[in-house]
C-alpha positions in Angstrom: 170.4 161.1 126.1 172.7 158.0 126.3 171.4 157.2 129.8 167.8 157.2 128.4 168.8 155.0 125.5 170.6 152.5 127.8 167.5 152.4 130.1 165.2 151.8 127.1 167.4 149.1 125.7 167.5 147.4 129.1 163.8 147.6 129.4 163.0 145.9 126.1 161.3 142.6 126.7 160.5 139.9 124.2 157.2 139.0 125.9 156.1 135.8 127.3 157.6 132.6 125.9 156.1 129.3 127.0 158.8 127.3 128.8 159.2 123.5 128.7 158.0 123.4 132.3 154.7 125.2 131.4 154.2 122.8 128.5 154.9 119.9 130.8 152.4 121.1 133.3 149.7 121.4 130.6 150.6 117.9 129.3 150.5 116.4 132.8 147.1 118.0 133.4 145.7 116.5 130.2 147.2 113.1 131.1 145.6 113.2 134.6 142.3 114.1 133.0 142.6 111.2 130.6 143.4 108.9 133.5 140.2 110.0 135.2 138.1 109.2 132.1 139.8 105.8 131.9 139.0 105.1 135.5 135.3 106.0 134.9 135.2 103.7 131.9 136.8 100.9 133.9 134.4 101.3 136.8 131.4 101.4 134.4 132.5 98.1 132.7 133.1 96.5 136.1 129.7 97.7 137.4 128.1 96.2 134.3 129.9 92.9 134.8 129.0 92.6 138.4 125.5 94.1 138.5 124.2 93.1 135.0 125.9 89.9 134.1 125.0 88.4 130.8 124.5 84.7 130.2 128.0 84.6 128.8 130.1 86.9 130.9 133.2 86.5 128.7 132.5 89.6 126.5 131.8 91.7 129.5 135.0 90.5 131.2 137.0 91.2 128.0 135.6 94.7 127.9 136.5 95.2 131.6 140.0 93.7 131.0 140.6 96.1 128.1 139.4 99.1 130.1 141.7 98.1 133.0 144.7 97.7 130.7 144.0 101.2 129.2 143.6 102.6 132.8 147.0 101.1 133.7 148.6 102.6 130.6 147.0 106.0 131.3 148.2 105.9 134.9 151.8 105.3 133.8 151.6 108.2 131.3 150.1 110.6 133.9 152.6 109.6 136.5 155.5 110.2 134.1 154.0 113.5 133.1 153.7 114.7 136.7 157.3 113.7 137.3 158.4 115.7 134.3 156.4 118.6 135.5 158.1 118.5 138.9 161.5 118.2 137.4 161.0 121.3 135.3 159.3 123.4 137.9 162.5 125.0 139.2 163.5 126.1 135.7 160.0 127.4 135.1 160.0 129.5 138.3 163.5 130.8 137.5 162.3 132.0 134.1 159.2 133.5 135.8 161.3 135.4 138.3 163.4 136.8 135.5 160.3 137.9 133.6 158.9 139.6 136.7 162.2 141.3 137.3 162.2 142.5 133.7 158.7 143.9 134.1 159.9 145.7 137.3 162.9 147.1 135.5 160.7 148.3 132.6 158.4 150.1 135.1 161.3 151.8 136.8 162.5 152.9 133.4 159.1 154.3 132.6 158.8 156.0 136.0 156.5 158.9 136.9 158.7 161.5 135.4 158.4 159.9 131.9 154.6 159.9 132.0 152.9 162.9 130.6 
């Protein structure tokens, strides 16, 4: 009886908890997607400036300049997010390995002889 209780206590898992590394990878992904949108906006404003110039090109140039500044800012954020993700990846995979081992332990505790 005490062996079964010890096995069941060892097999108890708390379920999946999102780690900082997982959160960082989701954040990095969102930042890269935002950078992609900023790039498209910058290219669109440059295309407009070059291919459809107005009599006074200053407003178009200002629009392009603002879009370029936003793209540069977005690129810095996404680069930082990707670096954070890579820094946390080892911790994430260590947690993942522990969770997989716990699942394996749980399955061995609930082996074929415990199934009815």
